[in-house]
N, C-alpha and C positions, 0 to 999 in steps of 0.2 A: 695223889699219885696219877701221873699221866703216862700213857703208853700209846704206841702206834696202833692204828686201825689195821684191819685185815689187809686192806689194799696197800698200805704203806709197808707193812711187814712183808707181803708178797713181793712188792716192787724191790725192796732192799735186798731180799734174799736172791732174787733173780740177778740183780746188778752185781752181786758178789760172785756169781758163777762165771765160767769161761765165756767169753764173748760169742764163741761159735755155737753155743747151745741156747743162748738167751732167746733167740727168735722162736725156737721150738718150745721153750718153757712158757713163753707168753701165749703161744697158740694152743697149748694143751694144759690148761690150769684147772685141775679138778677139785671140787669142793667135797669134803667128806667129814663125817662126824656130826653129832647132834647140834653142835654150836653153829653149823652152817645151814640150819633148817629155818632160819628166820625168813618170813615172806619177803621176796624181792632182793635177797642178798646177792644172788647171781647177777642180776641186772645192775645193782649198785656197784659190785666189784668191777664189772665190765666198764661202767661209766668212769669210776674213779681211777682205775689203772690206765684206761685210755687217756685220761687227762695228764698222766705222768710221763708217758712215753711219746716218741716221735709219731706223727700222724701216719707214717708209712708202716708202722708196726701193727701186725694183726694180733688182736687180743681175743681169746676164746675162753670163756669161763664155762666149764662143764659141771652141771649139777645133775648127776644121775638120779633116777627115782629111788635107788637104794642107798643114797648118800649117807643116811643116818647110820647105816650098819657097815659102810664101806671100810672103815678102819678095822673093825672086828674081822670082816671077811678077809682083808688083806693080811692081817696077822695070822689068821687061820691057815691061809694058803702058804705063807712063809714058813710056818711051823711044820707044815706037812711035807716040805721039800726034803729030799734025801741029803741035801747039803746044809741043812739048817744047823746041825751040831757043829759044823766047821765055822759057822758064823758066830756062835755063842762065845762069850768071854767068861771063863771060869773065875771064881773068887781068887784062886791061886794066881792066875795070870794077872789079874788086876792088882793084887798085892805086890807082885814082883815088879811090874812095870808102871803101875799107876794109870792115870787117865790117858797117857799116850798109847796104851793098849788099844783103845777104841780107834785111834787114827791108824795104827799099824794094821789092824784087822779089817777095818771098814773102808779105808781109802787107798 
């Protein structure tokens, strides 16, 4: 089984976004979660994404000290928001509309 690397997946994701936000996404690319804790991963991402984009594009890979727990912290902050319940999709909503419910509520 062959799959894309982090850099290719990141590049492909950004290329699917609106052109007017691509520059910001390349300049603010944060690593989070324990799978991003490999030594040198931020430098490697920087090098490999830089090779895929025009030389005028600024690439910035952010690897915060707390990156191992950033996913959990982000989920915790999201769940504590007063608007969190409005973001949730109930089982009933999903059964009524199927997967399109995600697109209707989230996009």
